[in-house]
VOBA-711570 format. One line per field, with one value per residue (C-alpha): residue in one letter; z, y, x negated; residue number from 1. Coordinates in pm, whole numbers. Example, Ala and Ser with C-alpha at 12.3 -4.5 7.8 and 13.67 -1.06 7.14 Angstrom:
% VOBA-711570
rest <- c(A:S)
c3 <- c(780:714)
c2 <- c(-450:-106)
c1 <- c(-1230:-1367)
nr <- c(1:2)
END
This chain:
% VOBA-711570
rest <- c(M:K:R:V:T:S:L:L:P:P:R:R:A:T:W:F:S:L:L:T:L:S:S:L:L:L:I:L:C:G:S:P:S:V:R:A:Q:P:A:D:T:L:R:V:T:A:A:L:E:E:V:F:V:E:P:T:Y:Y:S:V:L:E:D:P:S:G:T:L:T:L:A:Q:I:R:E:P:R:W:A:S:Q:F:Q:R:A:S:T:L:P:T:T:T:M:D:H:P:G:A:A:Y:W:L:R:L:R:V:Q:A:R:G:A:L:Q:Q:H:W:Y:L:E:L:F:D:S:H:L:N:N:V:E:F:F:P:P:D:G:A:P:P:V:I:T:G:A:G:L:P:L:S:T:R:K:F:P:Y:K:N:F:L:F:R:L:P:L:H:P:E:Q:T:Q:T:Y:Y:L:R:L:V:S:S:S:K:T:T:F:L:S:R:L:R:T:E:Q:P:L:A:V:H:F:Q:T:E:Y:G:L:L:G:G:F:Y:G:I:L:L:I:M:V:V:Y:N:L:C:L:Y:L:F:I:G:E:Q:T:Y:L:R:Y:V:L:Y:V:L:S:C:S:L:V:F:L:S:E:D:G:L:G:F:Q:Y:L:W:P:A:H:P:A:L:N:E:L:I:I:A:G:A:P:I:L:L:L:L:T:F:S:Y:Y:A:R:Q:F:L:D:I:A:Q:R:L:P:R:L:D:R:W:V:R:A:V:V:V:V:S:L:A:G:L:V:L:D:T:V:W:V:R:S:G:W:G:F:W:L:Y:L:L:P:Y:G:L:I:Y:Y:A:A:Y:R:V:W:Q:R:G:Q:R:T:A:R:Y:F:L:L:A:H:A:L:V:A:L:S:V:G:F:L:I:L:R:R:L:G:I:D:T:F:T:N:T:A:T:V:Y:S:M:N:V:A:F:V:V:E:V:V:V:L:S:Y:A:L:G:E:K:I:K:A:I:K:E:A:T:I:R:T:Q:G:K:L:V:K:Q:L:R:K:K:H:A:V:Q:N:Q:L:V:E:Q:L:H:H:N:Q:I:L:K:D:Q:L:N:T:E:L:E:G:L:V:A:E:R:T:A:E:L:S:R:Q:S:E:T:I:A:G:Q:N:R:E:L:L:Q:A:N:G:L:L:A:L:Q:S:A:A:I:E:K:L:N:Q:D:L:Q:H:D:L:Q:E:V:K:T:A:R:V:L:S:K:E:V:N:F:G:E:F:S:Q:I:Y:P:D:K:D:A:C:L:A:Y:L:A:N:L:K:W:A:D:G:Y:Q:C:R:K:C:G:H:E:K:F:C:D:G:R:E:P:H:S:R:R:C:T:K:C:R:Y:V:E:S:A:T:A:Y:T:L:L:Q:K:C:K:F:S:I:I:K:A:F:Y:A:V:F:L:I:Y:T:H:Q:G:N:Y:S:S:Q:E:L:S:R:V:L:D:L:R:Q:G:T:C:W:S:F:S:Q:K:V:L:E:A:M:R:R:R:R:Q:A:P:D:F:D:E:N:E:G:W:T:H:V:L:L:D:A:N:A:P:D:T:E:E:A:V:V:A:E:E:A:A:D:R:A)
c3 <- c(4:-74:185:97:380:431:705:781:871:1221:1457:1360:996:1120:1275:987:754:972:977:595:552:748:583:262:379:517:155:-32:192:170:-182:-410:-730:-668:-869:-698:-778:-909:-602:-750:-699:-412:-254:-76:109:269:617:519:563:454:303:269:-86:-61:-339:-407:-557:-818:-1161:-1297:-1649:-1696:-1990:-2034:-2321:-2197:-2534:-2462:-2456:-2260:-2590:-2629:-2285:-2305:-2607:-2537:-2642:-2362:-2134:-2076:-1986:-1670:-1355:-1011:-797:-534:-788:-856:-668:-498:-462:-589:-920:-972:-1298:-1266:-1559:-1682:-1702:-1476:-1557:-1253:-1313:-1007:-1017:-749:-685:-466:-273:-226:-219:-122:83:25:-256:-251:-314:-412:-238:-361:-60:-250:-357:-556:-864:-1173:-1358:-1252:-1506:-1387:-1617:-1502:-1613:-1777:-2040:-1879:-1961:-1772:-1481:-1548:-1273:-1081:-899:-1252:-1313:-1128:-804:-1020:-1220:-943:-877:-504:-394:-146:-81:-193:-516:-463:-712:-685:-779:-951:-806:-892:-686:-781:-1030:-1088:-1238:-1355:-1314:-1475:-1334:-1537:-1289:-1385:-1113:-1159:-821:-682:-491:-419:-536:-192:-153:27:-41:195:203:257:657:731:475:630:980:857:703:1030:1222:979:939:1309:1391:1097:1213:1563:1414:1210:1503:1739:1471:1397:1810:1800:1513:1663:2007:1891:1664:1951:2168:1868:1857:2212:2302:1978:2010:1664:1765:1787:1435:1317:1483:1337:995:1055:1192:875:657:853:793:411:387:571:365:54:152:308:1:209:78:-300:-167:30:-53:-417:-588:-910:-966:-990:-1110:-783:-601:-794:-711:-356:-331:-462:-270:72:189:54:246:563:537:503:780:1002:981:1004:1337:1502:1465:1672:1913:1991:1944:1739:1580:1936:2118:1802:1523:1344:1332:1228:928:823:912:677:398:424:427:113:-64:29:-93:-412:-447:-384:-639:-895:-825:-843:-1134:-1371:-1222:-1097:-961:-679:-404:-325:27:103:98:400:637:614:725:967:1120:1148:1319:1553:1641:1701:1936:2124:2125:2278:2528:2636:2689:2934:2747:2909:2638:2398:2541:2463:2100:2099:2247:1987:1691:1799:1759:1438:1309:1418:1204:934:921:875:584:427:453:293:3:-34:-82:274:419:717:978:776:1007:1125:1391:1173:906:1121:1360:1162:1241:1627:1621:1449:1731:2005:1846:1818:2182:2333:2131:2226:2591:2531:2354:2685:2886:2674:2723:3098:3150:2939:3177:3500:3378:3299:3666:3798:3610:3718:4083:4065:3912:4200:4446:4273:4296:4643:4725:4503:4693:5053:4918:4801:5161:5307:5082:5171:5541:5470:5268:5573:5814:5575:5596:5980:5975:5723:5916:6211:6014:5882:6239:6333:6027:6082:6405:6286:5990:6248:6450:6126:6019:6323:6289:5924:6004:6244:5992:5705:5816:5837:5453:5333:5427:5247:4958:4897:4911:4660:4432:4388:4340:4069:3800:3814:3803:3515:3331:3393:3337:2986:2942:3074:2846:2562:2649:2692:2362:2210:2419:2316:1946:1982:2152:1867:1594:1795:1787:1418:1379:1569:1352:1059:1163:1334:1402:1649:1748:1582:1895:1868:1492:1521:1741:1436:1217:1409:1147:778:770:899:652:363:483:530:159:19:146:44:-292:-378:-166:-471:-543:-759:-1138:-1312:-1503:-1788:-1851:-1649:-1473:-1146:-972:-777:-536:-304:-453:-297:-152:163:60:-315:-556:-845:-1125:-1177:-1548:-1679:-1379:-1337:-977:-848:-508:-261:-331:-705:-897:-528:-416:-218:-532:-528:-155:-25:337:610:474:827:823:458:609:869:632:392:711:829:496:432:791:739:390:222:489:648:598:474:764:1041:840:851:1230:1305:1077:1130:753:524:441:60:91:296:34:-242:-91:9:-359:-479:-196:-271:-647:-546:-336:-628:-858:-599:-562:-936:-936:-1010:-684:-461:-108:122:439:302:489:411:304:-33:-142:-105:-404:-660:-943:-1159:-1016:-1277:-1207:-1134:-1462:-1472:-1115:-1219:-1518:-1293:-1039:-1323:-1437:-1086:-1016:-1354:-1246)
c2 <- c(22:358:624:970:1224:1568:1847:2111:2440:2480:2724:2995:2959:2953:3300:3432:3326:3486:3809:3820:3743:4011:4245:4157:4193:4549:4619:4483:4683:5026:5010:4959:5006:4677:4374:4067:3786:3453:3211:2956:3197:3118:3425:3439:3733:3815:3767:3387:3101:2805:2736:2435:2412:2315:2088:2358:2563:2315:2284:1916:1792:1417:1288:899:865:1062:1223:1592:1827:2188:2369:2150:2190:2592:2588:2729:2391:2195:2492:2506:2143:2203:2134:2268:1994:2114:2023:1650:1351:1284:1446:1154:1007:742:582:470:497:812:1152:1401:1789:2032:2398:2620:3001:3182:3546:3711:4012:4256:4198:3841:3816:3416:3187:2956:2587:2347:2023:1714:1488:1159:1009:737:924:751:1058:1400:1698:2058:2348:2699:2998:3158:2921:2759:2373:2152:1944:1575:1353:1078:741:579:770:763:1019:1210:1358:1556:1893:1870:1495:1449:1190:1405:1604:1976:2235:2621:2851:3167:3425:3788:4074:4163:3903:3595:3327:2979:2662:2329:1987:1667:1359:987:721:324:339:578:876:1221:1551:1709:1943:2243:2577:2649:2922:2824:2863:2675:2392:2350:2333:2085:1870:1877:1778:1528:1344:1359:1173:914:853:771:586:347:359:207:-57:-148:-181:-423:-625:-643:-709:-988:-1152:-1165:-1338:-1590:-1666:-1730:-1884:-2074:-1975:-1944:-1683:-1453:-1499:-1466:-1142:-1040:-1108:-921:-629:-626:-639:-349:-127:-219:-122:218:280:227:441:752:736:708:383:543:857:652:288:242:582:455:156:296:-47:-204:65:3:-355:-290:-69:-337:-653:-506:-504:-858:-952:-773:-980:-1298:-1238:-1101:-1425:-1646:-1458:-1416:-1782:-1907:-1607:-1681:-2059:-2079:-2422:-2582:-2372:-2301:-2574:-2557:-2177:-2203:-2392:-2107:-1848:-2014:-2061:-1702:-1567:-1775:-1630:-1309:-1326:-1461:-1200:-926:-1097:-1090:-712:-591:-791:-788:-610:-302:-179:38:-111:-412:-278:-405:-766:-700:-628:-1005:-1182:-941:-937:-1304:-1299:-1046:-1238:-1557:-1343:-1253:-1630:-1713:-1442:-1586:-1927:-1776:-1679:-1353:-1239:-1218:-874:-705:-829:-703:-368:-318:-394:-200:112:-14:-81:260:414:193:330:709:567:425:739:928:674:690:1094:1171:1443:1511:1343:1442:1631:1556:1329:1103:1102:979:767:458:518:578:271:51:182:120:-229:-349:-234:-384:-703:-741:-712:-954:-1195:-1158:-1241:-1552:-1707:-1594:-1785:-2078:-2054:-2040:-2340:-2530:-2444:-2551:-2899:-2895:-2858:-3139:-3354:-3271:-3380:-3708:-3763:-3685:-3927:-4200:-4115:-4169:-4477:-4605:-4487:-4696:-4996:-4966:-4969:-5276:-5455:-5369:-5533:-5828:-5840:-5868:-6130:-6317:-6301:-6419:-6720:-6809:-6821:-7075:-7262:-7287:-7445:-7693:-7794:-7839:-8083:-8237:-8280:-8488:-8687:-8758:-8870:-9124:-9234:-9232:-9565:-9729:-9582:-9702:-10078:-10004:-9870:-10209:-10389:-10122:-10164:-10513:-10411:-10131:-10396:-10546:-10186:-10081:-10347:-10300:-9929:-9993:-10194:-9939:-9664:-9913:-9970:-9593:-9514:-9788:-9640:-9288:-9408:-9635:-9300:-9096:-9363:-9393:-9024:-9024:-9328:-9114:-8840:-9027:-9224:-9010:-8655:-8421:-8085:-7815:-7810:-8174:-8170:-7866:-8107:-8322:-8013:-7747:-7452:-7393:-7583:-7884:-7908:-7837:-8085:-8357:-8257:-8274:-8615:-8734:-8588:-8745:-9038:-9248:-9017:-8683:-8663:-8320:-8247:-8065:-8285:-8605:-8547:-8704:-8474:-8173:-7904:-7672:-7396:-7055:-7135:-7383:-7767:-7665:-7846:-7727:-7936:-7923:-7969:-7745:-7521:-7581:-7523:-7712:-7631:-7856:-7750:-7756:-8034:-8075:-7984:-7694:-7541:-7143:-7185:-6841:-6932:-7108:-7452:-7572:-7477:-7629:-7952:-7942:-7861:-8175:-8376:-8272:-8314:-8659:-8786:-8697:-8837:-8519:-8449:-8145:-7798:-7508:-7311:-7529:-7520:-7150:-7144:-7384:-7233:-6890:-6817:-6655:-6918:-6852:-6944:-7247:-7348:-7320:-7530:-7790:-7812:-7854:-8156:-8319:-8323:-8465:-8723:-8830:-8858:-9048:-9321:-9378:-9411:-9788:-9818:-9664:-9848:-9804:-9808:-9546:-9216:-8879:-8734:-8927:-8666:-8398:-8535:-8474:-8309:-8284:-7955:-7730:-7427:-7645:-7602:-7220:-7172:-7385:-7162:-6840:-6976:-7056:-6694:-6569:-6790:-6674:-6301)
c1 <- c(-7:-111:-112:-74:-198:-63:-121:139:-30:-175:-35:-277:-175:198:158:-47:246:515:332:286:646:762:530:674:1015:931:751:1070:1294:1084:1014:1318:1114:913:1024:1124:893:1026:1109:864:575:331:195:-149:-291:-645:-472:-385:-658:-457:-102:88:219:592:736:977:678:604:778:750:757:763:579:671:456:155:66:165:-127:-132:-87:239:390:345:548:901:1047:871:823:1190:1225:1018:1228:1187:1089:1349:1615:1477:1624:1285:971:764:619:862:748:400:193:386:214:342:284:281:327:208:221:-6:4:-285:-177:-458:-832:-925:-1238:-1288:-1247:-939:-915:-618:-643:-441:-394:-346:-677:-537:-435:-571:-631:-609:-667:-681:-627:-750:-576:-885:-903:-1224:-1258:-1033:-1161:-1109:-1132:-915:-951:-1021:-1313:-1650:-1696:-1955:-1680:-1554:-1703:-1652:-1788:-1486:-1235:-953:-926:-1052:-1028:-1142:-879:-1008:-746:-763:-600:-252:-218:-4:-179:-38:-213:-125:-198:-163:-131:-119:-74:-22:184:465:325:389:208:170:-114:-258:-454:-723:-1012:-1368:-1377:-1060:-1177:-1525:-1351:-1113:-1408:-1591:-1285:-1176:-1487:-1538:-1231:-1262:-1628:-1474:-1219:-1436:-1721:-1444:-1352:-1721:-1773:-1485:-1616:-1978:-1830:-1597:-1869:-2119:-1844:-1775:-2159:-2195:-1878:-1790:-1396:-1268:-1000:-1274:-1378:-1030:-1006:-1331:-1197:-870:-1033:-1270:-952:-805:-1134:-1121:-766:-851:-1155:-941:-643:-824:-1094:-1408:-1493:-1495:-1686:-1947:-1954:-1879:-1853:-1993:-1720:-1374:-1252:-1362:-1200:-867:-928:-989:-680:-462:-620:-691:-334:-285:-615:-498:-162:-357:-609:-326:-116:-432:-536:-183:-67:-383:-366:-5:-41:263:177:209:468:693:593:919:899:535:630:851:583:346:581:731:337:250:573:492:121:265:506:223:9:267:384:17:-113:204:526:360:709:555:777:549:528:866:698:509:830:930:623:506:883:869:556:646:954:758:544:870:950:631:646:980:828:570:261:154:-70:190:322:0:79:414:297:18:221:504:289:170:543:611:339:411:761:616:440:739:945:665:653:1039:982:1146:894:1106:864:545:300:-44:52:281:5:-281:-49:-160:-526:-431:-190:-478:-720:-485:-426:-782:-854:-545:-564:-927:-822:-550:-790:-1024:-713:-631:-986:-992:-622:-793:-1098:-890:-693:-1027:-1153:-810:-845:-1198:-1113:-864:-1133:-1356:-1107:-1039:-1423:-1429:-1149:-1331:-1651:-1472:-1317:-1698:-1838:-1546:-1647:-2023:-1912:-1715:-1991:-2215:-2001:-1953:-2344:-2367:-2089:-2242:-2593:-2404:-2249:-2597:-2736:-2465:-2512:-2884:-2799:-2548:-2814:-3063:-2822:-2706:-3058:-3153:-2847:-2936:-3280:-3131:-2897:-3159:-3312:-2975:-2922:-3263:-3147:-2823:-2998:-3178:-2858:-2702:-2995:-2889:-2536:-2645:-2755:-2404:-2239:-2460:-2328:-1971:-2033:-2134:-1826:-1608:-1771:-1717:-1347:-1301:-1420:-1195:-906:-954:-963:-663:-492:-573:-443:-133:-90:-149:75:340:296:322:629:903:966:750:738:487:292:199:161:-72:-320:-376:-394:-489:-601:-612:-973:-855:-554:-781:-1031:-771:-619:-966:-1054:-694:-738:-1077:-1080:-1175:-1458:-1485:-1443:-1440:-1105:-1257:-1589:-1536:-1871:-1901:-2139:-2051:-2123:-1952:-1731:-1690:-1366:-1357:-1349:-1351:-1571:-1768:-1891:-2267:-2245:-1964:-1938:-1579:-1443:-1136:-977:-848:-498:-525:-306:-124:199:28:-66:33:168:298:282:37:-94:-31:353:333:222:481:747:645:632:982:1150:990:1046:1430:1438:1518:1812:1661:1863:1658:1822:1677:1348:1338:1410:1134:876:979:1008:1276:1558:1476:1128:1230:1497:1260:975:1214:1325:981:935:1234:1146:790:976:1187:887:677:979:954:604:481:250:540:541:831:610:358:304:435:103:114:372:99:-87:206:51:362:515:637:409:98:-49:-6:-119:-444:-492:-449:-689:-957:-926:-950:-1263:-1446:-1369)
nr <- c(1:2:3:4:5:6:7:8:9:10:11:12:13:14:15:16:17:18:19:20:21:22:23:24:25:26:27:28:29:30:31:32:33:34:35:36:37:38:39:40:41:42:43:44:45:46:47:48:49:50:51:52:53:54:55:56:57:58:59:60:61:62:63:64:65:66:67:68:69:70:71:72:73:74:75:76:77:78:79:80:81:82:83:84:85:86:87:88:89:90:91:92:93:94:95:96:97:98:99:100:101:102:103:104:105:106:107:108:109:110:111:112:113:114:115:116:117:118:119:120:121:122:123:124:125:126:127:128:129:130:131:132:133:134:135:136:137:138:139:140:141:142:143:144:145:146:147:148:149:150:151:152:153:154:155:156:157:158:159:160:161:162:163:164:165:166:167:168:169:170:171:172:173:174:175:176:177:178:179:180:181:182:183:184:185:186:187:188:189:190:191:192:193:194:195:196:197:198:199:200:201:202:203:204:205:206:207:208:209:210:211:212:213:214:215:216:217:218:219:220:221:222:223:224:225:226:227:228:229:230:231:232:233:234:235:236:237:238:239:240:241:242:243:244:245:246:247:248:249:250:251:252:253:254:255:256:257:258:259:260:261:262:263:264:265:266:267:268:269:270:271:272:273:274:275:276:277:278:279:280:281:282:283:284:285:286:287:288:289:290:291:292:293:294:295:296:297:298:299:300:301:302:303:304:305:306:307:308:309:310:311:312:313:314:315:316:317:318:319:320:321:322:323:324:325:326:327:328:329:330:331:332:333:334:335:336:337:338:339:340:341:342:343:344:345:346:347:348:349:350:351:352:353:354:355:356:357:358:359:360:361:362:363:364:365:366:367:368:369:370:371:372:373:374:375:376:377:378:379:380:381:382:383:384:385:386:387:388:389:390:391:392:393:394:395:396:397:398:399:400:401:402:403:404:405:406:407:408:409:410:411:412:413:414:415:416:417:418:419:420:421:422:423:424:425:426:427:428:429:430:431:432:433:434:435:436:437:438:439:440:441:442:443:444:445:446:447:448:449:450:451:452:453:454:455:456:457:458:459:460:461:462:463:464:465:466:467:468:469:470:471:472:473:474:475:476:477:478:479:480:481:482:483:484:485:486:487:488:489:490:491:492:493:494:495:496:497:498:499:500:501:502:503:504:505:506:507:508:509:510:511:512:513:514:515:516:517:518:519:520:521:522:523:524:525:526:527:528:529:530:531:532:533:534:535:536:537:538:539:540:541:542:543:544:545:546:547:548:549:550:551:552:553:554:555:556:557:558:559:560:561:562:563:564:565:566:567:568:569:570:571:572:573:574:575:576:577:578:579:580:581:582:583:584:585:586:587:588:589:590:591:592:593:594:595:596:597:598:599:600:601:602:603:604:605:606:607:608:609:610:611:612:613:614:615:616:617:618:619:620:621:622:623:624:625:626:627:628:629:630:631:632:633:634:635:636:637:638:639:640:641:642:643:644:645:646:647:648:649:650:651:652:653:654:655:656:657:658:659:660:661:662:663:664:665:666:667)
END
């Protein structure tokens, strides 16, 4: 946003104006022969030092094409189209890019002791042409040209008026701006102008000095403490400084005077950067993401949309009303601060106070941008500078308060931890005392035990002779016991083997539960080992080349032909090819279906195996089909076990599964 500065006459100039007006009234009343001057003529006298140029003194001609010259606008055709600024709807340049011709008549009454200067307050006018009445070459300057084009290297536009006593001279100004602005100005003599320069630059120097101090102070805190909020605050203050440097023209005057394009870029981009850094800082300072997560999402979305709208308006639309897009995100963040303050964060009240002053100064700025000069005075024009100084100081203090609160919370937490450690230490002392008491009891017990051991040793020595005699008898019996032990060991091994065979036979002969079944086939490796031994019980022979020698494949219990390198897994060409679930459950499913002669429902099978009914039904159909083919086999035996069904190699999807397995193995 652009800021147009304006100053009303100080009290001394006001008294001079009243005195001059009274003198003119006396002259007009006492000299009827003097002709009345036109109402749009600005009169200056030697008693005056500065005069605020009211918009009523200007006559305005808008040139949308921007092609009119000074000679053309002096022709009667165009001169008659000049309108008094007081008759216009607003005193602003409402059409960015159009040329506005201003005509100002100034009458010098009496001999003037000092030179007069015209100062235009808006430093963002892209092109300014000042035409002296004496036919001298025009002064062409503007924000779109280097600072060297200005006769006076000043942040505002300053032109000397060659006034002559008792003469009325007409000055023309041609103004072009890329945004909406006003044409407020002031006439000053040399001495008030010098005083104004000294005062204004002193105040601005103090203002930027405070901002610099805040930047250095918070940057040092960030480097020492490492708290990211300080860095975000530094970025925010730097963007504020960049906005003010671009708004008051000091940046163009001192930092980039030879780069007008950079000046226009900073003027357009600094407010956007300010909105971005402000939201970036305020969200963390207020802890909106933690305290109001839902509102935080809205804040981020509104900021992103507003930034996109500002960029679009700056680059393409150029409506001049982009400053309205700042109100919604700033208002939403201010509302979030109020909500956070309601939830108990004390530092949020400093945020509300600081930005209330900024909001008031922004309101004055918007009124000036709308052409409403009712509240325009020195206090309102520089209220934004004062508000931002108050803001950076208050927010720095608030940031310190926040860190202090976090530190106090940390100290309280550490105090609680110290109390817990003290309690733990007291418990440890009690434990040490208990251990010491236990050690005393242990020593007493050891003393008593030593006495008992001594007595027992004497008794044992007496019994040792008796035992020695018995040992000789036992040696003779040991020979017989050794033979009996060997026989018993052999009997135990046979019994264990018979027990395993009985258990296996029981599994192979009737229904058992899954726990008992898992003892025979405890894991996948045992199942694959059993299936491989069953499959290649008669010896290995390659299905591709017929070779009989093999080595281990990459998969467990698979075999690779040493001649053609063909790999065959343990499940290939069996009922378990492409089985979608655990091979242990598959074994048990085949066992249950076989032992029940195919009369085992898929619902019960699903409940027992904890599988989907569809999967159980599909697998049971494969088992039933394998049982049917097995019964039709020539070597079928009614008393054979259920494991023969596993070697069924005629399942419909066996060949496709083998081809897929071969492709995967080659890959």
